[in-house]
Each structure stands twice: as C-alpha cells, then as structure tokens.
N, C-alpha and C positions, 0 to 999 in steps of 0.2 A: 474738579478741585481735589478729591480724594486721591485720584490717580497721580496728578501732578505732584502732590505732596509725598505720597509713597514713593514715586520714581526718584525724587531728589534725595529723600531720606535712605532708601534701601541701597541705592548704588553709591552711598558714601560709607557704607557699612561693610563687614566681612561677607564672604560667599555663604557661610553657613546660614547667616540671616536671609540671604536671597533664596537660598534653597528653600527654607521654610516658607517664604512668601510665594515662591513658585508652586508649592505643593497646595497651598490654600487657593491661589488664583485658578489653578487648574480645575478646581471644583465649582467656580463661580461662573454661572452662565452669562451674567452681565458684567464681567470684570472690565476694568479700564482697558481699552484696546491698545493704547500706546505702551502702557506699562507691561502688559502681556507680550507685546511685541518685542520689547526690550529684553525681557527676561528669556524669551525664546532665542535671542541672539547672543545670550551670555555664554560661559563656559557650560560644558555639558551636564555636569551635576545640577546646575541652576535651570539650564534650559530643558532638561529632560521632562519633568512633570507636565509642563505646558505644551511641550511638543507632542506628547503622547496623548494628552486628554483635554486640552482647553478648545472649547468650541468658539472661542473669540478670534482665533487666527483665521485670517481669510486664505484663499488659494494664493493671492499675490504675497501675502507674508511668507507662506510655506515655501513658494517658489524662489523668493529672494534668499531665504536661509539655505535652501537646498543648493543654490548655486554658489554660495559664499563660505558655507561651513564643511566640515569633514565628515568622515564616515559615521562618527558616534552620532552626529546630529541627524544624518540621514536615517540611520538605524532606529533612532527614537521616533521620528515621523512615520517610518514604515509601518508601525504598529498602530497607528490611528485607526479608529472604527470605520471611518470613510475617507477615501482619497480620490480625488478627480484624476482624470487623465492628464491634464495639464501639469498636475504636480507629479504624478508618477513617471511621466516623461523624463522629468528632470532628474528624479531620484535614479531611475534605471540608468539614464545615460552617465551618471557620476558614480553611482554605487558599486561597492565591491560584491564579491559572490555572496557574502552572508546578508548584506543588505537586500540583494535581489531575492535570495531565498525567503527572506521576511516578507517582502512585498508580493511574491507568488504565492505565499501561504495565506495572505490576508484576503479573505472573501469580500471585504469591503472596499478593497482597491481596485478602481477600474484601470484597465490596461488597454492601451492602443494597439493596434497590429504591429507598429514599428517597435514597441517595447516588447512585445511577445516574440517578435523574431530576434531581437537582440538577446533576449533572455534564453531562447532556444539555442542560439550559437554558443552562449557562454555556458550553458548546461553541459556541453561535451567534455568539459573539464572539472565540473563541479557536482559532486553526487548530492549534496543537499539541495542544490537548485533544482537538479533534475527531478529529485523526489518531490519537491514542491510543486513543480510544473504539472506532474502527471495527475493531480488531484484537482486542478482547475477544470471548470466546466464551460469556460469561455474560449478555449483554444480553437481556432480554426482547423479545418480537416487536414490541410497540408502541413500545419505545424504540429498537429497530433502525429502525423506520419513521421515527422522529423524526429520528435522525441521518442517515438517507438523505436526508430532506427538507432538512435543513441543508446538506449536501454539495452537492445540487442546486442549492440557492439560491446557494451560494458559487460553484459552477461557472457559474451563470448570470450572476452579477455579473461574474465574470472575464471570461466571453466578451463580455458587452456592453461592458466597458471596453477589451478588446483588440481588438474587431472592431466599431467604431462604425457600420460600413456595413451590418451585418447587423440586419434588422428584429426585433421582439420574437417574431413567430410563428416565424421561422427558428430563433431561439435556443431557443425552447420545443421546436422538433422536435429539435434537436441533444440537448437535456436528456433528451428522452423515448428516443432512441436509446441513450443511456447509462444509462438507468434500471436496467438488468440488473446492471450492474457498479459502481453508484455506492457500494457498500460497501467498495471496496478501499482507496483512500486518496485524500486530496484532490488537486486537479488539480496535477501538476507542469508545468514549462514544456513538456516534451515533450508532455503530455496536451493542453495548450492548442494547441500546434502542429498535433497531430493533428485536433482539432476544426476548426481552420481549413482544414486540408487536406479534411476531409470536406464542409465548406461550399462549397469551390471547384467551378466548373463545368468549367473548363478545365484537365483533367489531361492531360499529355503523356507521350510516350514517354521523354523526357529525365528528367522527374521520377520515373518508375518505374525507369529505370536507376540513378539517383542513390540513391534509397533502397535498392535492391538491393545496390549497391556498399557502402553504409554498414551493411548487415546489419539493416535496420529493418523486421522482418517485418510488422507490422501495417500500416504505410504501403505496403509493397510490395503486400501482398494488396489492400488498397483500391484502389490505382491499376490494378492488373491486373483487377480485377473491373469497374472503370468502363470501362476501354479495351476489354476484351473484351466487355462488356455482359453479364456472367455474374453469377449469384448468388455472394456472397462465399464461401459454403461450398465451391462447386465450385472457384473460383478457388484458395482455400486448398489444397484438396485437391490440384489439379494442381500447385501449386508445391511443396508440401511432402511429399506422401505417394505420389502415383501414380508409374508409371513415367515416366522421362525422356521417353519417347516422347509421352506425353500432354502434358507441359509444351511439347514441341517444337511439337505440333499446335496447342496454344492460342496460343503465341507467333507461329507462321507465319501462323495465321488472322488475326492482327492486323499482319502485315507488319511485325514487328519486325525490326531490324537484328541481324547476327550478334552484335554487341557487347552488345546488350540482352539476347539470349538467353543468352550467356555470363555476364552479371551475375546473371540469374535462376538459372543452374546454381550460381554462387558462392554465393548465399544458401541454395541448397538443401543445399550441403555442409555448412553450419552446423548443419543439422537431422539430416541423413542422410548420413554419411560415404561419399565416392565414391573409387573408384581413378581413377588417371590415365587409364587405359585407357577406362573408362566415360565420362569427361568427353570424351575424344577422340573416342569412337564417337558420343557425342550431338551433338558439334559437326559431324561428318561428316554424320549423318543430317539434322541441320537444314539444312545447306547444299544437300542434294539434294531436301529436301521441297518439293513444289508448294503455293503458296499457295491455288490453287482447291480442291484436295483437302483441305486442312486446314480450310478454310471450310466445306466440305460436312460434314465430321465434326463440327465444333463446332456447326453448325446443327442436326444431329441430336441432339447432346447437350442443346442448349437446349430443342428440343421435347420430349424425353423428361422433362426436369426440370419444364417447365410441366405436361405431362400428369400427372405424379405429384403435383405441388403441388395441381393442381385436383382430383385423386382424393382426396387427404388432406382437403381443404376439404370435399368432399361427404360424406365419412365423418364427419367431426367434426359437421357440420351435422345429419346424420342422428342 
C-alpha cells in the first residue's frame, strides 16, 4: 500500500523529489519492488541511485532496463556490487567503451566468455578498457594472449612515435624484452622513458647517480649493470640485497666517485633501512678500497657467473 501511494504521489511531482526518493529507496533493503523498478526506469538523475545500489532490483529488471535505456543507465548499472552473467551480457553488447571499462574493472561482475571475447576485441582501440582487462583474474589463457598482443602493439606504436630514430628491428627487440611483463598495465610516460633508456648506448655515471638520487630503482639497476658489464640480476642483488661491502666493491671496480656511491647507498636505504653508523662505515670503507683489488674481485664474480650459466645451458640441452 505504501509503494502504491508513493508511486502515484512521486510521479506526479518534479524530478528533484523523485531523486530524493530514489536516494532513500536505494538504501532500503525491502523497499517496494514496483516503486524501485519504476524509479530505475526514470531519467538518469532519478534512476542512478537505485541502479547503483538497490538490492530490490532483480536480474530481469536490470536486463529490461539495459535493453531499453541508454549509456548513462548502463554505466550506472556497471558499478553495482554484483552483476550476473545474464545482465553483463546485455550491458557488454550495448555498452560503449567507457561502460565496458567500468564492467571490466568491477570485480563483482561475472563475465561470460563471449563477453570477454567481445571486450578483448574492443580493447584494441580503447586504452581504458585494455587497462581494465589486464587486471582481471578470470581471463582464459587465449584471451590473455590476445590482450598481451594488443598491449605489445600499443607499446610498439608508442615507441615508434616517440623514438623515430629507432629502426623496426630495435623496436621489436624492446618489445621482446618486455614480453614477460606486458600483462601489467599499458605503458605510462615513465615506462616509455625507461624503454628509451634501455635503447641508449651511452650510459654515464652521472645518469646512474641521478636515477639513484631520485630513488628510481629499475633505472638505477639498468645503468649499474651496463656500466659494470654485469648481468642485471647480479647488479640488482649487489645494490639491494648483498652486504654494503659488495656494493662498495662493485662501485669501486667502476671507479665511481664517492658521491655516486653515496647515492647508491641512499637508494639502498629505501629498500633496507640502515643506521647512520652503517652508512658512515660504508663510506669510510669505500674511501680506502683499492680500485685494482675491487676489479679483481668483480672479474672473479663475472667468471663464476659465466661458468654457472654455461653449466645450466648444458644441463638444459641434455
């Protein structure tokens, strides 16, 4: 009786009143179903609160609205805490890229394989949708591969546009280097800057020190590995995990200035807290360390790493 009375009253009044009613009904667990259904079918300002939050709307209600209303209603529905496959199938079929990106980002939205395939195809021309798809955990393996290929193509296009001096083979090499991590997210400005760094041949100590002072770990590791002619894994271990003595030996073997070593110690403290005494001791040790001795130790490390790598390759081949 309350629902009938409110329905007759509310829809005889201005939309501002219906908006307030919709906001209240969205919070009521057992609100009159017919009243909520009619509010959800109203203009978007009225419909939005109940479409986003009312638990009274059934799948049939949502499907009917999804089939008959426009993008704003679909977008409001796409943010609900839970959405069944039958509902998302209709939303995905009729929604624009913004709606699909919201659906893909919604962990409570169940998606059928046909919807995932459709979204994967649409993601080739929509960066927000592509980004949203990459974080879903329910993508089948073949669709994951399709998304990876899309990300790789977008990265390749961005690299070609921002680095006209690179030839196609070099760009393909950069893409291959990043194939293992291509599922994380589309390239940001920092990602592209890092790709340009990796393509550079003239890495300097000044660049290394600058990255270290800015606490940019991947860039610092890359520059350190290039300057020391070491595998990235060893450079990363010396910088972030090994004793400070190992970092000192590596730095001295490259004849780094004291200020550069201090910058490397600084970035180390962001990963592993160090006391003031430990830092002071490390600086004193670095000041007294002989470059020749450090070079011999690093050469031994390189030889051992090469030997281990060759052994692993022989074992794999066998």
